[in-house]
ZANUTI-446168 format. One line per 8 residues: number of its first residue (from 1); for each residue x, y, z of C-alpha. Coordinates in Angstrom, 2 decimals. Layout:
BEGIN
NUM	X Y Z; ...
This chain:
BEGIN
1	44.15 46.85 15.88; 43.21 43.33 16.84; 39.67 44.43 17.65; 39.13 45.86 14.14; 40.42 42.68 12.46; 38.01 40.43 14.38; 35.01 42.59 13.46; 36.06 42.60 9.82
9	36.25 38.76 9.76; 32.80 38.41 11.35; 31.20 40.97 9.00; 32.94 39.35 6.03; 31.60 35.89 6.96; 28.03 37.21 7.40; 28.13 38.86 4.00; 29.45 35.67 2.40
17	26.67 33.61 4.04; 24.05 36.05 2.76; 25.40 35.75 -0.77; 25.34 31.95 -0.62; 21.79 31.81 0.72; 20.34 34.05 -1.97; 18.62 32.30 -4.91; 17.21 34.19 -7.88
25	13.96 32.53 -9.04; 13.35 34.99 -11.86; 15.55 33.02 -14.29; 13.89 29.60 -14.66; 15.67 28.54 -17.84; 18.29 26.66 -15.84; 15.74 24.77 -13.74; 14.03 21.65 -15.02
33	10.88 20.43 -13.43; 9.74 16.91 -14.14; 6.04 16.37 -14.14; 4.84 13.16 -12.57; 1.94 11.99 -14.65; -0.07 9.22 -13.04; -1.12 6.58 -15.53; -4.79 5.64 -15.31
41	-5.47 2.46 -13.36; -6.11 0.06 -16.23; -6.50 -3.65 -15.70; -7.10 -3.48 -11.96; -9.64 -6.31 -12.34; -6.82 -8.48 -13.70; -4.66 -7.80 -10.64; -7.48 -8.12 -8.12
49	-8.61 -11.45 -9.58; -5.74 -13.30 -7.86; -5.46 -11.32 -4.62; -7.46 -13.85 -2.61; -5.45 -16.79 -3.91; -2.31 -15.85 -1.95; -0.25 -15.86 -5.14; 3.49 -15.53 -4.36
57	5.01 -12.03 -4.63; 7.28 -13.16 -7.48; 4.17 -13.80 -9.59; 2.33 -10.66 -8.50; 5.28 -8.48 -9.55; 5.31 -9.81 -13.12; 1.50 -9.61 -13.31; 1.71 -5.94 -12.28
65	4.02 -5.26 -15.23; 1.50 -6.94 -17.53; -1.35 -4.81 -16.12; 0.63 -1.59 -16.60; 1.88 -2.41 -20.10; 1.38 0.58 -22.39; 0.03 -1.03 -25.55; -1.15 2.25 -27.07
73	2.40 3.65 -27.38; 3.79 0.58 -29.17; 4.81 0.85 -32.83; 2.41 -1.90 -33.99; -0.60 -0.29 -32.34; -3.23 1.22 -34.65; -5.87 3.62 -33.34; -7.95 3.01 -36.46
81	-8.34 -0.72 -35.92; -10.37 -2.68 -33.42; -7.79 -5.47 -33.36; -6.76 -7.56 -30.41; -3.09 -7.84 -29.52; -1.16 -10.83 -28.23; 1.85 -9.94 -26.08; 4.17 -12.46 -24.44
89	6.05 -11.47 -21.29; 8.83 -13.69 -20.03; 11.26 -13.57 -17.17; 13.53 -16.57 -16.87; 11.31 -19.67 -16.98; 8.17 -17.64 -16.21; 5.86 -16.64 -19.02; 2.60 -14.71 -19.40
97	0.78 -14.69 -22.73; -1.79 -11.88 -22.76; -4.49 -10.75 -25.18; -5.35 -7.04 -25.05; -8.25 -5.32 -26.75; -7.77 -2.19 -28.84; -7.95 0.02 -25.72; -5.20 -1.86 -23.86
105	-7.59 -3.78 -21.57; -6.66 -7.39 -20.80; -9.11 -9.89 -22.28; -7.39 -13.07 -21.12; -4.05 -14.53 -20.15; -2.28 -17.88 -19.85; 0.47 -17.81 -17.25; 3.15 -20.29 -16.23
113	5.54 -19.73 -13.33; 8.28 -22.15 -12.35; 10.00 -22.74 -9.02; 7.55 -20.70 -6.96; 6.73 -21.08 -3.29; 3.62 -23.14 -2.68; 0.97 -21.31 -0.59; 1.03 -22.54 3.00
121	-2.42 -24.17 3.03; -1.63 -26.31 -0.02; 1.80 -27.23 1.33; 0.22 -28.28 4.61; -2.26 -30.57 2.79; 0.45 -32.15 0.65; 2.75 -32.70 3.66; -0.03 -34.57 5.48
129	-0.92 -36.66 2.44; 2.69 -37.41 1.41; 4.78 -37.65 4.60; 8.53 -37.94 4.03; 8.37 -36.52 0.50; 10.36 -33.38 -0.39; 9.43 -30.65 -2.84; 11.55 -30.91 -5.99
137	9.81 -28.10 -7.91; 6.54 -26.17 -7.97; 4.83 -24.60 -10.99; 1.89 -22.24 -10.87; -0.57 -21.99 -13.77; -3.01 -19.09 -14.00; -5.68 -18.86 -16.68; -7.49 -15.54 -16.59
145	-10.56 -14.52 -18.59; -12.03 -11.05 -18.01; -15.18 -11.04 -15.85; -14.58 -14.62 -14.65; -12.78 -16.14 -11.68; -9.24 -17.14 -12.62; -8.30 -20.80 -12.81; -5.23 -21.22 -10.59
153	-3.46 -24.55 -10.20; -0.14 -25.76 -8.87; 1.89 -28.66 -10.19; 4.13 -30.02 -7.43; 6.96 -32.43 -8.17; 7.73 -34.49 -5.06; 10.83 -36.57 -4.46; 11.53 -39.37 -1.97
161	14.89 -41.06 -2.54; 14.94 -42.07 -6.21; 11.16 -41.87 -6.55; 9.36 -38.86 -8.00; 5.69 -38.08 -8.01; 3.60 -35.22 -9.43; 0.69 -33.77 -7.48; -1.79 -31.19 -8.80
169	-3.52 -28.70 -6.52; -6.31 -26.47 -7.81; -7.69 -23.40 -6.09
């Protein structure tokens, strides 16, 4: 009797495993598939324009959002107009003012970023020129015009005791 009971338990478990492993693909109403649609690479020139400048990652992240902004699906957008659009992006004290053409391509931008890390080469120059001074704050200004090299400058506020001094560095 014990022998029969053991076989029944094993056969019962195998049948249960077969039932669990079976999936019916003929009924697809209960399955959702999400299509991943890749957005065309607009405004890559805008992003590439500052790659050489060793712009801090904090700035590059916000600039990527600006490049990927979907102007065409905004409520104020008109397909029947060849207008330009001014959009202001801000994150804390950082701000990017951008002008897009009617296709969503960036024409120009004025960008201000506060409290950013100074690229190493500029920091090295300032440290040699102003020994004993500490960095109080650093701002980065980027002026971009399509088909031109961007104008990138850093405003560095230095502090030594009660004294403060501003130094400008331009790429």
